C-alpha positions as CSV (number, residue, x, y, z in Angstrom):
1,M,86.9,120.8,57.5
2,L,87.8,122.1,61.1
3,S,89.0,118.6,61.9
4,N,91.3,118.5,58.9
5,Q,92.7,121.9,59.8
6,L,93.5,120.8,63.3
7,Q,95.0,117.6,62.0
8,R,97.4,119.7,59.8
9,L,98.4,121.8,62.8
10,R,99.1,118.9,65.0
11,P,102.8,118.5,64.0
12,T,103.3,122.2,64.8
13,A,101.5,121.8,68.2
14,N,103.7,118.8,69.0
15,C,106.8,120.7,67.9
16,L,106.2,123.8,69.9
17,A,105.3,121.9,73.1
18,V,108.4,119.8,72.9
19,A,110.5,122.8,72.0
20,T,109.2,124.7,75.0
21,L,110.0,122.0,77.4
22,G,113.5,121.5,75.9
23,A,114.2,125.3,76.2
24,L,113.1,125.5,79.8
25,A,115.2,122.4,80.7
26,A,118.2,123.9,78.9
27,G,117.8,127.2,80.7
28,F,117.6,125.4,84.1
29,L,120.7,123.4,83.3
30,G,122.6,126.5,82.3
31,V,123.2,125.5,78.7
32,P,124.4,128.3,76.5
33,A,121.9,129.9,74.1
34,P,119.3,127.8,75.9
35,W,116.2,128.9,74.1
36,I,117.4,127.7,70.6
37,C,119.7,125.0,71.7
38,G,117.3,123.4,74.0
39,A,114.4,123.6,71.6
40,L,116.5,122.2,68.8
41,V,117.9,119.2,70.7
42,A,114.5,118.3,72.2
43,V,112.6,118.5,68.9
44,A,115.3,116.6,67.0
45,A,115.1,113.9,69.6
46,A,111.4,113.8,69.3
47,A,111.6,113.5,65.6
48,L,114.0,110.7,65.8
49,M,111.6,108.9,68.1
50,G,108.9,109.0,65.5
51,L,106.9,111.9,66.8
52,K,105.4,114.1,63.8
53,V,106.8,117.5,64.3
54,G,107.0,120.5,62.0
55,V,106.4,124.3,61.8
56,V,103.8,125.8,59.6
57,K,105.3,128.1,57.0
58,W,103.6,131.3,58.1
59,L,104.9,130.9,61.7
60,R,108.4,130.0,60.5
61,D,108.5,133.2,58.3
62,L,107.1,135.3,61.1
63,T,109.7,134.1,63.4
64,F,112.5,134.7,61.0
65,V,111.3,138.3,60.7
66,V,111.7,138.7,64.5
67,I,115.1,137.1,64.4
68,G,116.3,139.2,61.5
69,Y,114.9,142.4,63.1
70,T,116.8,141.7,66.4
71,M,120.1,141.1,64.5
72,G,119.8,144.4,62.6
73,A,118.9,146.3,65.7
74,G,122.6,146.0,66.8
75,V,123.7,148.3,64.0
76,T,123.4,151.7,65.6
77,P,125.1,155.0,64.7
78,E,127.0,154.8,68.1
79,M,128.2,151.3,67.2
80,L,129.4,152.3,63.7
81,E,131.2,155.2,65.4
82,K,133.0,153.0,67.8
83,L,133.9,150.5,65.0
84,A,135.8,153.3,63.2
85,L,138.2,153.3,66.1
86,W,139.3,149.7,65.7
87,P,139.7,149.1,61.9
88,A,142.9,147.0,62.1
89,S,141.4,144.7,64.8
90,L,138.2,144.2,62.9
91,L,140.2,143.5,59.7
92,L,142.0,140.8,61.6
93,L,138.8,139.5,63.0
94,L,137.4,139.0,59.5
95,L,140.6,137.3,58.3
96,C,140.3,134.9,61.3
97,V,136.7,134.2,60.4
98,G,137.6,133.3,56.8
99,A,140.6,131.2,57.8
100,T,138.6,129.4,60.4
101,T,135.8,128.5,58.0
102,G,138.1,127.4,55.3
103,L,140.4,125.2,57.5
104,L,137.4,123.6,59.5
105,A,135.6,122.9,56.3
106,S,138.7,121.2,54.9
107,I,139.1,119.0,58.0
108,L,135.5,117.9,58.0
109,Q,135.6,117.0,54.2
110,R,139.0,115.3,54.2
111,G,139.1,113.9,57.7
112,F,135.5,112.9,58.2
113,G,134.2,112.5,54.7
114,W,131.4,115.2,55.1
115,D,129.9,116.7,51.9
116,R,131.0,120.1,50.9
117,A,127.7,121.9,51.8
118,T,127.5,120.3,55.3
119,A,131.1,120.9,56.0
120,S,130.9,124.5,55.0
121,F,127.9,125.4,57.1
122,A,129.3,123.4,60.1
123,S,132.5,125.3,60.0
124,V,131.1,128.8,60.3
125,P,132.3,130.2,63.6
126,G,129.3,132.2,64.8
127,A,125.8,133.6,63.9
128,F,124.3,130.2,65.2
129,S,120.5,131.1,65.0
130,Y,120.9,132.7,61.5
131,L,123.2,130.0,60.3
132,M,120.9,127.2,61.2
133,A,117.9,129.0,59.7
134,V,119.7,129.4,56.4
135,A,121.1,125.9,56.5
136,A,117.5,124.6,56.9
137,H,117.0,125.9,53.4
138,S,120.0,124.2,51.9
139,H,121.0,120.8,50.5
140,A,123.2,120.2,53.6
141,N,122.8,117.7,56.3
142,V,121.1,119.9,59.0
143,G,121.6,117.2,61.7
144,R,125.3,117.1,61.3
145,I,125.5,120.9,61.3
146,A,123.4,121.3,64.4
147,V,125.6,118.7,66.2
148,A,128.8,120.6,65.2
149,Q,127.5,124.0,66.0
150,V,125.9,123.1,69.4
151,S,129.2,121.4,70.3
152,R,130.9,124.7,69.6
153,L,128.6,126.7,71.8
154,V,128.8,124.2,74.7
155,V,132.6,123.9,74.6
156,L,133.2,127.6,74.4
157,A,130.8,128.3,77.3
158,A,132.7,125.7,79.3
159,L,136.2,126.6,78.5
160,A,136.4,130.3,77.6
161,P,136.2,131.7,81.1
162,S,139.0,129.5,82.3
163,L,141.1,130.1,79.3
164,V,140.7,133.9,79.5
165,T,141.7,134.1,83.1
166,L,145.1,132.5,82.3
167,L,145.9,135.4,79.9
168,P,147.2,138.8,80.9
169,S,144.3,141.3,81.5
170,P,144.2,145.1,81.3
171,E,144.9,146.8,84.6
172,T,141.7,148.7,84.5
173,A,138.4,147.7,83.0
174,L,135.9,150.0,81.3
175,P,132.3,150.1,82.6
176,P,129.5,148.7,80.5
177,P,127.7,151.1,78.4
178,A,124.8,153.0,79.9
179,P,121.3,151.6,79.0
180,H,119.4,153.8,76.7
181,E,115.7,154.8,76.9
182,A,113.3,152.3,75.4
183,A,111.5,153.5,72.2
184,P,107.8,153.8,72.4
185,L,105.6,150.9,71.4
186,W,104.2,152.6,68.2
187,E,107.8,153.0,67.0
188,L,108.6,149.4,67.6
189,L,105.4,148.2,65.9
190,L,106.2,150.4,62.8
191,A,109.8,149.3,62.6
192,L,108.8,145.6,63.0
193,A,106.1,146.1,60.3
194,A,108.7,147.6,57.9
195,S,111.1,144.6,58.6
196,G,108.2,142.3,57.8
197,L,107.6,144.0,54.5
198,G,111.3,143.7,53.7
199,G,111.1,140.0,54.5
200,L,108.0,139.7,52.3
201,L,109.7,141.4,49.4
202,A,112.7,139.1,49.7
203,I,110.3,136.1,49.7
204,K,108.5,137.4,46.5
205,L,112.0,137.8,45.0
206,R,112.6,134.1,45.8
207,V,115.6,134.8,48.1
208,P,116.5,131.7,50.1
209,A,115.5,132.3,53.8
210,G,114.0,135.5,52.4
211,A,112.0,136.4,55.6
212,L,115.2,136.4,57.6
213,I,117.4,138.1,55.2
214,G,115.0,140.7,54.1
215,S,114.0,141.5,57.7
216,L,117.7,141.7,58.7
217,V,118.6,144.1,55.9
218,T,115.6,146.4,56.6
219,S,116.2,146.5,60.4
220,M,119.9,147.2,59.8
221,L,119.1,150.2,57.5
222,L,116.5,151.5,60.0
223,H,118.7,151.3,63.0
224,A,122.0,152.4,61.2
225,T,120.3,155.6,60.0
226,A,118.7,156.3,63.4
227,V,115.2,156.1,62.0
228,T,114.4,153.9,65.0
229,T,116.1,152.8,68.1
230,A,113.4,150.2,69.1
231,E,114.6,146.8,70.3
232,L,112.3,143.8,70.8
233,P,111.6,142.9,74.4
234,P,112.6,139.4,75.8
235,E,108.9,138.5,75.8
236,V,108.9,138.5,71.9
237,L,112.5,137.5,71.3
238,I,112.6,134.4,73.5
239,P,109.6,132.8,71.7
240,G,111.3,133.6,68.5
241,F,114.4,131.6,69.4
242,V,112.3,128.7,70.6
243,V,110.4,128.5,67.3
244,T,113.7,128.8,65.4
245,G,115.1,125.9,67.3
246,A,111.8,123.9,66.8
247,F,112.0,124.5,63.0
248,V,115.6,123.5,62.7
249,G,115.1,120.4,65.0
250,S,112.2,119.3,63.0
251,R,114.4,119.0,59.9
252,V,116.7,116.5,61.7
253,R,115.6,113.0,60.4
254,D,117.0,109.7,59.6
255,V,119.9,110.1,62.0
256,T,121.2,107.2,64.2
257,V,122.8,107.5,67.6
258,S,126.1,106.2,66.3
259,Q,126.1,109.0,63.6
260,V,125.4,111.6,66.3
261,L,128.3,110.4,68.3
262,R,130.6,110.5,65.2
263,D,129.4,114.0,64.3
264,A,129.9,115.2,68.0
265,K,133.6,113.9,67.7
266,A,134.0,116.0,64.6
267,G,132.3,119.0,66.1
268,L,134.5,118.8,69.3
269,L,137.7,118.6,67.1
270,T,136.9,121.5,64.9
271,V,135.9,123.8,67.9
272,M,139.3,123.1,69.5
273,V,141.0,124.0,66.2
274,A,138.9,127.1,66.0
275,L,139.9,128.1,69.6
276,V,143.6,127.7,68.7
277,L,143.2,129.7,65.5
278,S,141.3,132.5,67.1
279,G,144.1,132.5,69.8
280,V,146.8,132.8,67.1
281,F,145.0,135.8,65.5
282,A,144.4,137.4,68.9
283,F,148.1,137.1,69.7
284,L,149.0,138.7,66.3
285,A,146.5,141.6,67.0
286,S,147.9,142.0,70.5
287,W,151.4,142.2,69.2
288,L,150.5,144.6,66.3
289,L,148.0,146.9,68.2
290,D,149.4,146.8,71.8
291,L,146.0,145.7,73.1
292,P,145.5,143.1,76.0
293,L,145.6,139.5,74.6
294,S,142.7,138.4,76.9
295,L,140.4,141.1,75.4
296,L,141.2,140.3,71.9
297,W,140.9,136.5,72.4
298,L,137.5,137.0,73.8
299,S,136.6,139.3,70.9
300,Y,137.9,136.7,68.3
301,A,136.6,133.4,70.0
302,P,133.9,131.9,67.9
303,G,131.1,132.1,70.4
304,G,127.8,133.7,70.5
305,L,127.4,137.5,71.0
306,E,125.3,137.2,74.3
307,V,127.6,134.7,75.8
308,M,130.8,136.5,75.0
309,V,129.6,139.8,76.2
310,I,128.4,138.3,79.5
311,M,131.9,136.7,79.9
312,A,133.5,140.0,79.3
313,L,131.5,141.7,82.1
314,A,132.2,138.8,84.5
315,L,135.9,138.9,83.7
316,E,136.1,142.8,84.0
317,L,137.0,143.3,80.4
318,D,135.5,146.0,78.0
319,P,132.1,144.6,76.9
320,T,131.7,147.4,74.3
321,F,135.0,146.3,72.5
322,V,134.0,142.6,72.7
323,G,130.3,143.2,71.8
324,A,131.3,145.4,68.7
325,H,133.6,142.6,67.4
326,H,131.0,140.0,67.7
327,I,128.4,142.2,66.1
328,V,130.6,142.8,63.2
329,R,131.3,139.0,62.9
330,Y,127.5,138.4,63.0
331,L,126.7,141.0,60.3
332,F,129.6,139.9,58.1
333,L,128.4,136.3,58.2
334,S,124.8,137.3,57.8
335,L,125.6,139.2,54.7
336,T,128.1,136.9,53.1
337,I,126.6,133.5,53.9
338,P,123.8,133.7,51.3
339,I,126.4,134.9,48.7
340,V,129.3,132.5,49.4
341,F,127.0,129.5,50.0
342,R,124.5,130.2,47.3
343,K,125.2,127.2,45.3
344,F,124.2,125.1,48.4
345,L,120.8,126.8,48.9
346,K,117.5,125.5,47.6
347,R,115.1,127.8,45.7
348,A,112.7,129.6,47.9
349,D,109.5,127.7,48.6
């Protein structure tokens, strides 16, 4: 019996070992979002070479609870207060997200013959870890989505700093927000347990990606109402990203090298279109609101929250403004993806 149990866990052990090596290699090479991107690419490559990989359901759901909790932790009363200062800019951001998703989905469907579900998920400009987790519960081609989304992150990380430096910048930059005191361990454990219960309830209600969505909503409510300020330490969050990348990568099967190259071409084209479209909306917002174009473009660019905030700090732009816009994009996509794309989702397993 023990031998059978170990045999069933072998794909998970293979998956986690390969994912960890891939994540470490990506971090060493300076790849954006290395923990999830490196794990995803490494496990997908291993799967294509015939290695049996997979993630057991309980570990997948536990990881999704961790990711959902972290996403919701960004919704603090202070952040909501600051968001009230920039309603017009945030509205233009959401219009930019909608226009980008619609235009890119049309390009992928009409220009490359992608099915509607795959084109829709591949066109979403942001929320990478969440998007991939939900896409893995859909009828879409996860391999194609992964290629398109990883292309987006890599191109943005490579081009965004150079592009922003070519734009006019504000004369003075605001300092980064002061770090707040860490919450006690017991508070973090209770808040995380509450998010776990929220995820379990969503699973029982047969919500697709229920562990992720239930945890997100619960964490968001807890942090927005200041019930808790607890954030997960990197020692917990990083393994969560690695397992998420491993799970998504393990779903990439029956893909050829030629198909990956074709999909990468589509991904690169769509990210360039997304960059241009975000620049158009940033220019419009700059003209209407009399705010620096460089600050707005970095806030509207379809990149990951962490990467964009780091770039804002490096380029001496206001990281609070940039971070708040990307958090709003993240939350907007997190709450609307399961609704707008519900026809593409599988029933909860």
